[in-house]
N, C-alpha and C positions, 0 to 999 in steps of 0.2 A: 395628719398623715405621719405615719412612722416609716422613714425609709432606712435608716441607719440604727442598729441596735448593739449596744455592748454588753456582753455578759462578763462579769467580773467573779472568777473564782480563784483565789489566791491561797487556798489552805492546802487540801490533800487530795492525791490521785482518787480516793474512793468518793470525795465530794464532787468532783468532776463527773464520774460515772453516774452518780445519783441526780446530777443535774441534766442527765440527757432528756428525760421527760419533759422537762420545762423547756429545753432548748427546740425539743420537737414541737412542743405546742406552740412557741412563738413563730416557728416557721409555718405552722398551719395558720395561726392567726394573722400574720403579717407575710404571706407567700412572697410577695416582691421585695421585702426588706433585705438588706445585707446585714448578716449577723457576724460580729466579730467576738471572738472569744479572748478574755485577758487572763493569763496564767503565769505563776512565777516560773523561774528557770528550772526549776526542779522538775517541772512536768511538761517542759517544752516539747520534747519528742513524743509525749502522749497525746497532746492536743489534736493532731491529724486522725486520730481513732474517735474523735467525738463527732457524731453525726450532725448533719445540718448546719454546719459552721462554714461560712465563706472565707474567713480570715482570722488569723490568731495574732496576738501581741503579747510578747513576753516581757515581763518585769524582772529584771536581772539585779536583785539586791545581793544575791549570793557572791557576786563578784568581789564585793568588798570585804568579804572573809578570806580571800586570797592575798595573802601579803606580798606574794612575788609579783604581783601585778602592779602594785603601787609604792612608789618611792617614798611619797608622802601622802598619807591618807587622813584628810581632815573632813569635817562637816561640810565645808564649802564644797569639797569635791563631790560627796554624796547629793548635796542640794542642787549643783549644776546638772549632775545626770539626771534627777527627778525632773528638774525644770525643762530640760530639753525632751525628756520622754513625754512629759505632759503637754508641752508645745505642740509636739508632733500629733498626738492624740487630739488636740483641741482643733486642729486643721481638718479632721475627718468629719466633725460637726455630728455628732451623735443625737439622734432625736429621743432615745430611751436607754436607760442604764439600768441593767438588774445586777445589783451587788449581792453577792452571796457570800460575802466575807463579814466578819464581825470586826475587823481592825479599824482603829482610829485613822490610820494611814489611808485605807480605801476610802473612808468618809471624807477626808480632807481632799483626796482627789478629785472626787466627784464635785465638790464646791469648788475647786479650782476651775474644772472643765466647764463649769455652768450650764450641765446638761438639765433642762427644765423638768423632764418627766423621769422621775426615780422610783425604782421599785427596791426596796431594802434600806440599807443603813446609810445615811448621810450626815451632813452636819450643818448647822446654820452658820452665820457670819461670825460669831462669837466662838466657835469651834465645839460648841455642845452638839453630841451625837443624837440623831433622832430618826424615826422611821413613821412613815402615816399609815402603811398599810397593816389591816388587822391581824392578817398573818405573819407578817414580819414582826409585828408588835408581839405576837406569841412567841415566835422565834426568839425574842429577845429575853423572855422571862423564863423560856423552858429550862435554861440550864440551872436555874434556882429551884426548880420544882420537878426534877427528872423522873422522881417515881410515879408522879401522877400523868406524866406525858405518854399517850398513846399513838402518837404521830411519827412516822418515818419521815426522815428529812426530805425524801423525794415527794411526799405529799406536801409538807410545808413549802418547798421550792415552787411547786407547780401551782399552788393556790395563792401563794403570794404574788405570782404574776398574773393572776387572774386567767390561767390557761386551765380550760376545761376538756379534759381527755377521758375518754370511756376506757381507753386502754393506756396505761401508764407504765408501760414496760421500759426497763432500762434496756440501752442499746449501745454497741460499739462497732465501729468500721473494723471489719476483717479484711486486711489486704489479700490481693489475689496470691500473692508469693508466700503466703503465711505458713502452708504446709511445705513448700519447696525450702523455706528457710530453716526448717528444723530437720530436714531429711539427713544431713550429714551426722548430727547428733544421734538421730535413732539409728543410723547404722552402727556408729561407733559404739552405741549402747546395746546394740544387739536386741531392740525391742520388737518383739512380734506383733502382727496386727490383732490377734486374739488375746492377747495379754491384758490382765486387769492392772491398769495403772492407777495408782492413788497418790495424788499430790499431798504434800505438807508444806504450809507456810509457817515456819516456827518463829520468824521474826515479826516485829511490827514497829511502828513508829515510835511508840511508847514502851519501853523495856518492862515496866511493871504490869503491862497487860497480857505479857506472854505466859502461856503453859510452860511448866519446866522442861527443859531438853531432855530430862530422863524419862518423862511422861511420853514424849514423842517417840523415843528410841524404844521404850517398853510397848507402845502402840504399833510401831514398825514391825517389831519381830511377831507380834499378834496376827497382824495381817499378812505377813510372809507364811508363817507357820500354817495358820488355818485356812487362807484364801488363796495362797501361792501368789500373792500380789508382788508388783514391782513399786518400789517407793521411789517418788520423784521429790527432792528438796528444792523449793524455790526461795528466792531472796536476792536482795542487792548485795554488792561486795562487801560492804561493811557488816553483813551478817555471816560471813565465811566461818567465822569461828563458832557461831551457833549449830551450823551445818555440820563441821567437823566434830563438835562435841556429841551430836546426836550420833554420828557414823562411829565413833569410838565406844559409846555406849551400847550400841545395838549388836546383838548375837549375828545377825545376818547382814553384814556391812556389804557383802556382795550383791545382794538384792536392793540396795540404795543406789539411785542415780542422783549426784549432787550436781544441780545446776545453779547452785547459789552464785551470782555474780557472773555468770557465763551466758545470759540472755538479754537481747535487747527487747524493747515492747513488742516487735512482731514476733519473735520466737517465743517469748512469754505466752502471748495469746495462742500461738500454736500448742504449746504443750500443756496449758491448761485446758484447751479444748479437747485435747486428746484424752484427758484423764477421766476416769468415771467418777471419782469423788475428789474432792480438795477437803482437807483437814486443815483449819486455819485459824489463826487469832482474827481479831477485827482488823483487817487490812485492805489496801485497794485491790491485791490480787483476788480477795473475796468477792468484790464487787465486778470484777472483771469475769470471774467464773459465773456469777449470776447472770450476767448478760450473755454468756455463751451457752447457758443451759447446763453448765456442769453442777453435779449435785454437790452441795456445800454441807459440811459439817463445822459448824462456827463455834468458836470457843470465846466466851465474852466474859472478861473478868476486869476488876479494878475499875477504872472509869468508864470501859467499854459498856453501852447499853443496847440490847438487841431491838428495843423498841424505837430507838433514835436511828441507828446506823445498820441494823440487820439488813442482809441482801434482799432488795426489794423484787423479787419473783417467787412464785410458788414452788413447793416441793424441795424444801431445805430442811435441815434440823439443827436447832441451836442449844447450846448448853450454857447455863449462868448458874452461879451459885445463889442459893436461896438462903441468905443470911440479912441480918437487919441492916448492915452498912452498904449493902450492894443495890446499885452502882455507887461507887465513890462519888462524892461531889467534886466538880471541877476546881481545882486549885488546892486539892487536898492531897498531900504525899504520905502515904500510908508506910509505916515502918513494919507492918505486921501483916502481909498480904496472904491471908489465910483463906481466901476465895479460890485460889488456882488449885488448891489441894482437894476441893469439894468434888470436883469432877476426876474420876480415874480412868486410867487407859482401858480398863475393862468395861467401863461405861460405855465409851466412844466405839470400842471394838463391838460390843454386842449390839449397838445400834446399826452399825454397817452391816454386819453378817445377817441381822434379821431383815435389813433392806434388801440384801442379796437375795435371800430366800423368798421373801413376801412381796416384794417390789412395791412396798408402801412403808411409811415410817410408822412404826407403833412399838410399844414397849415390849421387850421379850421377857420372860418369867423368870430369868436367872439375874436380874439387875440388883437385886438385893435393896437394902434401904435407900430411900432416895428423899428423905426429909429435908436435905440441905441441897436440893439441886432442882432448877427449872429445867425442863426439856420442851421446846417449843417446836412445832412445825409451822413453816410459813405457807399460808393458803390465802386465796381470795374468799372475802366474806360475800354474803348476799348482796352487799351494795357496791361488789367490785372493787372495795378497798382491800388491800394487803393486811392480813392480821395475823398474830401470832396465836395458834392454837396450842393450848397447854396439853401435853401428852401424858403429864400426871397430874390428876386431880387433887391438889393440895386444899386443906382446909381454908376456906376462904378468909381473909382479913380485911382491916378497913382500907389499907391501900388498894387492895383489889377493887373493891366495890367504888372508890372514888376514882379510880382509873377509868373504869367502865363509864362512870357517870360524866366524866370530863370529855371523854369521847362523844358522848352525845351533846354535851352542852356546848364544846367549842365548835362542833359542826353544825350546830344550830345558830349560835350566836354570831360566829365569824363569817358563816355562809350568808347569814342575813345582812352582814355588813357589806357585801359585795353582790348582793342580789342573786344568790345561787338557788334560792328555791325553798321548799317546804321543810318544816322541822322534822328530825328522825323520829322513830317510833321507839317511844321508851318501853313498851311491852317487849320488844325485840332485846333490848339492853338486858332487862331482867331475865330473860330466857338464856341469854348468852352466859349470865352469871351461874345460872342453874347448871348449864351444860359444862362449863369450863372449870367449876369448883365444888368441892365437897362442902354441902351447905346444911349438913345435917344438924349441926350443932349452932344456931345462929342467935342464941339468947344473949351472949356478951355483946355480939355485934349489933344487935338491934337496940340494946340500951346505949352503946356508943353512937350510934346513927341518929338517935333522938337527941341525945346531947348536942350533937353538931347541928342538928337542925335549929335546936334552941339558940346556939350561937349565931347561925345565919340569920335568925330574926333579929338578934342585937345589931348585927352588921347592916341589915335592911333599915333599921331605924336609925342607925347612923347616917346611912345614905341619906334618908328623908330629911334628917336634919340638915346635913350639908346642901340638899335642895332649897331648904327654906332659907338658910343664911345667903346662899349665892342669889336667890331671887331678892332677897333684901338689898343686896349690893346693887342689883341692876335698877331696882326701883329707887334707890338712893340717887342714882346719877339722873334719874328722870327730871328730878328737882334740881335744888342746889346742894350738892354734896359736901357733907360736912367731912373734914379730914378726921376728926376724932372718931366719928362714927365708922367710917370706912376702915380705920385702923383696927377698931375693935372687932369688926365683921371678919377682917382678914386673920386677925389672931384666932378668932372661933374657927374658921377654916382650918386653920393649921391644927388645932387642937383636936378637930373631928379627924382630920387625916392621921394624926399621930396614933389615935385610938384605933383606927382601922389597920395601921400597920402593926401596932402591938397586938391586936386580937390575931391577925393573920401570922405573926410570929408564934404566939402561943398555941395556934391550931393551925400546924402546917398543912393540912388537908384542905383548908379554906384559902390558904396563902395565894394559889394561883389567880384567883378572881380578884383579891386585893392587889396583886402584883400588875394584873392588866390595867386597873384602874390608875395606878401610879404611872405604868409606861405610857398610857394615853396623856396624861397631863404633862409628860416630859416634852411633848411635842408642840407646847404652847410657845407663841413667839409674839414679839410686839409690846407696845406699852397701852393699847387701847384698853381700859379697864372693862368697858362693856363688853367688848368682844371676849376678853378673856374669861370673864363671868359667865357668858354665854357658852364658850366650850367648856368650862367646869362643870356648868349645869348638864350639859349632854354627857359629860363623863359620869356624874352622879346618875343619871337616868339609866345609862346602859349597864353601870354596875348593878344598879338596884334589879333590873330585868335579869342579869345574870345570877345574880343571888337567888332570885325568886325562882328561876329555872332550876337551880342546882337543888333548892329545897324541894322542888316537886319530884325530881328525879329520885333524891333520897327517900321522900315519902312513898314513892312507888315502890322501892325496895322493902321498906318497912311494911307495907300494908300487903306485899306479896308473900313475905316470910313469916309474919307475925299473926298468930292465931288470935281472935278476940277472946279476952278474959286469961289467956294463958300466961306463963312465966314470961315469954318473950315479949309479952305487950306491955310489961312494966319497964319504966326508964332505969338503965342500970346505974351501978354506981359511977360517980364521977371520974373520970381520968386526967391524969396530968399529962400533957404532951411536950416533951423537951424539943424546943428549937435547935436544929443544928445548923451552924451557918451555911449558906451554898445548898441546903437541902429543901 
């Protein structure tokens, strides 16, 4: 019986919006349960806008940055606050907690609360972080394999809670007084009912993700000159200097309404809903627009990646630089952010202008060279998953093929782990590759794919060796275990795992499967050698199945594109893949 549910989301406002399908799914699955949302103090005012929540709890660590409040701030003061906060939560006796935060603090809080049913990151009594659900395990390895991840956070969140929703729309509550709250501002700015309002969110939580202010100013002028648009600048008070710089650079300052730092949450929702388009970096405001149905022109640079955090609703267009280092790995601080210059104001303007004329997103004829740019449209696929449909058919590369294969593999493997049904159709995957990419010259790709298939065979053999050694450990304990033999077998397991890891590092396209194997093993607890060996056995078995599935998917691509006896049917030259930490 699940009567009390805690959802912990302590990161960003966008993550809160992206968690709304999960929360709605929990409400559907447990209709009588009380659902409590835990947020940080930064988003306390936004919490009432999350649907299907009965209550909210605010963790206020921000108070300790305000020196004026504390005569003497010590770790003891912080500890006492956390102890009191957690003791209050403990009295609520939650039956289920869904932790959507990666932080060690959130995992330690769950341990302290003693909640038995946990979905998401937690830790054991020795403080080691762990997670049991296969989709949350995938969430743990995804930051290190970003280029091969095809899943939006919305999908990962909902699947991690075993929520099955045919319609995974993100939603926010819109208060009845929303339009009334902006009426005075509309009158002050003399905004007519028929005017074309285009919002701009020029700031973002991370400064190096931002499109340059001069580009926003140039875009604003184009939209005013050609479409007679009124531009509305959104942002928090700390981004006022960004807005002022845009206004100073723009020729048509009189057509720009600066609301930076001048709206509360209700007013922000009202203004965003009134805009026909929102041009934005990867921000929480973008996800609000997605929930409201406002058309989004999303700009994804540096660490921002549209596959992970793009708006989870159809009908939006997203720009991303198409360069080898995009997206940046987490933890990397780039000192030459060239990606923000690959998308120019004329590109964004041309897409908006064409959408105004055609009412669909498609490439106009005057866009010019687009080799270093991705443009995606968000659409629902045949399986009702939200997909990013490339509007530019670039020449297919190895990463594109592996991303498509991993989409099929993880839906198959991780779905099977939670009993979600049949394996997806690999023929549909191959057809997607044909439709989305230029596949005219596949000779080099076929050779590289065959090389990777050979390496997969090596990994499969290593996994079988791991099975044999683990089986020997189990058989050894059925008799009289020899410490020397046990130590030798343990060392052999370590050598096998090290070879698996090195192979994954040398071939980053195969690293996600190896990382999932390692992530599963992180969850092992206790000192019972037989039980630990049994769990290790299952890890090797599952990895072997996933490697074999990936091999079949890659072979399906090879068979589809290679003609017997042709040059493409020959194994290409060996390539060296450099492993980049964090990628």
